[in-house]
C-alpha positions in Angstrom: 39.9 167.5 -88.1 42.3 165.2 -90.1 43.5 166.2 -93.5 43.0 163.6 -96.2 47.0 162.9 -96.1 46.8 162.4 -92.3 43.7 159.8 -92.8 46.0 157.5 -94.8 48.8 157.7 -92.1 49.0 156.2 -88.7 48.0 158.9 -86.3 47.3 158.9 -82.5 43.9 160.4 -82.3 42.5 162.4 -79.4 41.5 160.6 -76.5 37.7 160.2 -75.9 35.9 160.9 -72.7 35.7 157.7 -70.5 32.3 155.9 -70.2 32.2 157.3 -66.6 32.6 160.8 -67.7 30.0 160.6 -70.3 27.6 158.8 -67.6 28.3 161.5 -65.2 27.7 164.2 -68.0 24.5 162.1 -68.9 23.0 162.1 -65.4 23.7 165.9 -64.8 22.1 167.0 -67.8 19.2 165.0 -67.3 18.8 166.4 -63.7 19.4 170.2 -65.2 16.6 169.7 -67.7 14.3 168.8 -65.1 15.3 171.5 -62.7 14.8 173.9 -65.8 11.3 172.4 -66.5 10.3 173.6 -62.7 8.7 176.7 -61.7 10.6 178.6 -58.7 8.0 177.8 -56.5 8.4 173.9 -57.3 12.1 174.1 -57.0 11.8 175.7 -53.5 9.1 172.8 -52.5 11.8 170.4 -54.0 14.4 171.8 -51.5 12.1 171.7 -48.6 11.4 168.0 -49.4 15.4 167.4 -49.3 15.8 169.1 -46.2 12.9 166.9 -44.4 14.8 163.8 -45.7 18.2 164.9 -44.6 19.0 163.6 -41.1 20.1 165.9 -38.3 23.7 165.1 -38.3 23.7 166.6 -42.0 21.8 169.6 -41.1 24.5 170.5 -38.5 27.1 170.8 -40.6 26.6 174.3 -41.6 29.5 175.0 -43.8 28.2 172.4 -46.0 24.4 172.6 -45.9 24.1 174.1 -49.2 26.5 171.6 -50.9 24.7 169.0 -49.0 21.2 170.3 -50.0 22.2 170.6 -53.6 23.6 167.0 -53.8 20.4 165.7 -52.0 18.1 167.2 -54.2 19.9 165.8 -57.3 19.5 162.5 -55.9 15.7 163.1 -55.3 15.6 163.9 -58.9 17.5 160.9 -60.1 15.2 158.5 -58.3 12.2 160.6 -59.5 13.3 160.4 -62.9 14.2 156.6 -62.6 17.8 157.2 -64.0 19.7 154.1 -64.9 22.4 153.2 -62.6 26.1 153.2 -64.3 26.2 149.4 -65.2 22.8 149.5 -66.8 23.4 152.6 -68.7 26.6 151.2 -70.1 25.1 148.2 -71.5 22.5 150.2 -73.4 24.7 153.4 -74.3 27.3 151.4 -76.6 24.9 149.9 -79.0 23.0 153.3 -79.0 26.2 155.3 -79.8 27.5 152.9 -82.4 23.9 153.0 -84.3 24.1 157.1 -84.1 27.6 157.2 -85.9 25.8 155.8 -89.0 24.3 158.2 -91.1 21.2 156.2 -92.1 20.3 156.3 -88.3 19.4 159.9 -88.8 17.7 159.3 -92.2 20.7 160.3 -94.2 21.6 159.0 -97.5 24.8 156.8 -97.0 26.1 158.2 -100.5 25.7 161.9 -99.1 29.1 163.8 -98.9 28.6 163.8 -95.1 29.7 160.2 -95.1 32.9 161.1 -96.6 33.9 163.6 -94.0 33.3 161.2 -91.0 36.5 159.2 -91.2 38.3 162.8 -90.9 36.6 163.8 -87.7 38.3 163.9 -84.3 36.7 164.6 -80.8 36.9 168.3 -80.3 36.4 169.3 -83.8 34.1 172.0 -84.0 31.1 172.3 -86.5 28.4 175.0 -87.3 25.1 173.6 -88.8 22.7 176.0 -90.2 19.1 175.6 -91.5 16.1 173.2 -90.5 16.7 170.5 -93.1 20.3 169.8 -91.9 19.4 169.1 -88.2 20.0 165.5 -88.8 23.6 166.2 -89.7 24.0 167.9 -86.1 23.1 164.8 -84.2 25.4 162.9 -86.6 28.4 165.0 -85.9 27.8 165.2 -82.3 27.7 161.4 -82.1 31.2 161.5 -83.4 31.9 163.8 -80.4 32.1 167.0 -82.8 31.2 170.1 -80.8 28.3 171.1 -82.6 26.4 174.5 -83.0 23.0 174.4 -84.6 21.4 177.6 -85.7 17.9 178.1 -86.9 15.4 181.1 -87.3 12.2 179.0 -85.7 12.4 178.9 -82.0 10.0 175.7 -81.6 12.1 173.8 -84.2 15.3 174.7 -82.4 13.8 173.8 -78.9 12.8 170.4 -80.3 16.5 169.9 -81.9 17.9 170.7 -78.1 15.1 168.3 -76.8 16.1 165.6 -79.1 19.9 165.9 -78.6 19.1 165.5 -74.8 16.9 162.5 -75.6 19.9 160.8 -77.7 22.5 161.5 -74.9 24.2 163.9 -77.4 23.4 167.2 -75.3 27.1 167.5 -74.3 28.1 168.0 -77.9 25.1 170.0 -79.0 24.7 174.1 -78.6 21.3 175.3 -80.3 20.7 179.2 -81.1 17.9 181.1 -82.4 19.2 183.6 -85.1 18.0 184.7 -88.5 20.1 183.3 -91.3 23.0 185.4 -91.7 23.1 186.8 -88.2 26.2 185.8 -86.2 25.0 186.3 -82.8 27.0 185.6 -79.5 27.6 181.9 -79.0 28.4 181.2 -82.9 31.7 179.8 -83.0 34.5 182.0 -84.2 36.2 179.1 -86.2 34.8 176.0 -87.2 36.4 172.9 -88.9 33.0 171.9 -90.3 30.2 174.2 -91.8 26.7 172.6 -92.9 24.0 174.6 -94.5 20.8 173.6 -96.7 19.8 175.0 -100.0 16.6 176.5 -98.4 18.7 178.8 -96.0 21.1 179.9 -98.9 18.1 180.3 -101.5 16.0 182.4 -99.4 18.6 185.3 -99.3 19.0 188.0 -101.9 22.1 187.5 -103.9 24.1 190.1 -102.0 23.2 188.9 -98.6 24.1 185.3 -99.8 27.3 186.2 -100.9 28.0 187.9 -97.4 27.0 184.9 -95.8 29.2 182.5 -97.6 32.0 185.0 -97.3 31.6 185.2 -93.4 31.4 181.2 -93.2 34.4 181.0 -95.2 36.3 183.4 -92.9 35.0 181.2 -89.8 36.3 178.0 -91.4 39.7 176.6 -90.1 42.5 175.9 -92.9 41.8 172.6 -94.3 38.0 172.6 -93.1 34.9 171.8 -95.0 31.8 173.3 -96.2 28.6 171.0 -97.1 25.8 172.4 -98.9 23.0 170.0 -98.8 19.5 169.9 -100.6 16.3 171.1 -99.1 13.4 169.4 -101.1 13.0 170.9 -104.4 14.8 174.2 -103.7 17.9 175.5 -105.4 20.3 172.8 -106.1 23.5 172.7 -104.0 25.7 172.8 -107.2 24.3 176.2 -107.8 26.3 177.6 -105.1 29.6 176.2 -106.5 30.9 179.4 -108.3 31.6 180.8 -104.5 34.3 178.1 -104.0 36.5 178.8 -107.0 39.5 178.8 -104.7 38.4 175.8 -102.5 38.9 172.2 -103.7 35.4 170.6 -104.8 35.0 166.8 -104.1 35.3 165.1 -107.3 33.1 162.2 -106.4 29.8 162.0 -108.2 26.5 160.2 -106.8 25.4 157.1 -108.9 24.5 157.7 -112.4 21.2 156.3 -111.9 20.2 159.0 -109.6 20.8 161.9 -112.2 18.1 164.2 -111.1 19.0 164.1 -107.4 21.5 166.1 -106.1 22.9 164.6 -102.6 24.8 167.8 -101.7 28.2 169.0 -102.4 31.3 169.2 -100.5 34.2 171.9 -100.5 37.7 171.9 -98.8 39.3 175.1 -98.1 42.9 174.8 -98.7 45.7 175.7 -96.2 46.0 179.3 -97.3 43.5 181.0 -99.3 42.9 184.5 -100.5 39.6 185.3 -98.6 38.7 188.5 -100.5 38.1 186.8 -103.9 34.7 185.1 -103.6 32.8 184.4 -106.6 29.2 185.7 -106.8 26.4 183.3 -108.1 26.6 182.7 -111.8 24.7 185.7 -113.4 25.0 188.3 -111.0 27.1 191.4 -111.7 30.3 192.3 -109.7 30.0 195.2 -107.4 31.2 198.6 -108.4 34.5 199.8 -107.1 33.3 203.2 -105.5 32.9 204.7 -102.3 29.0 204.6 -102.3 27.0 201.8 -100.8 25.9 198.7 -103.1 22.3 197.8 -103.7 
């Protein structure tokens, strides 16, 4: 992820995967999704169909039988799904990807602090997106080739996010995990350039648990990475959590004064060096006692 200073200087960005590589990834993902939708009995039946189609010469190559069979099955699935050939896919892919890189494509306000992060992104950056109301941000970041992990507590919704990512040809950049808010299960990145969370996720936690969660997210954020806190309907305002970020840099730009009653979110940038132990509590919350006993 580029720093603000690097953004103003000429810099050679990381190379993106070629269109051919992206096409192959797309085809393989669609084939795997189809296989995962089948029962074991159906998969075995598909293998039998492939064997019946293979000519005798192929079947006699015993050392390659398994590899040949897998390739034949994949070809059958590609025909069955009517997946586009490379040329047709390229013609439709570029306009789609260009549109996906624009916040409004996902229903996001162009004045959102998310939009101000986009110029700094590089292919291969990592993001952790937490909460149902920020799922569109996961798709937007993935469209910019950011390796994005989305977590949510609702299995049905997380499955919908995974399916939408595949439909939008973003599955190669999106990992979905089901986890209660504040639980860092296996698969959640140990370090991220970008953390995005909605106020419903933060506001639904007790103050102590909320402080612990934000501290953990800070620890996982790379130097000069960012945190985005975005609004969830009429839940707590994102600005209510600013006291946690006393050692981070808050984005100074404000939304249009004509929208005074509506917060579009807040953006905080982590300094190159920061003392992680001094995290401020929510305004009005007492400091924990310094004792050997457990706190409430």
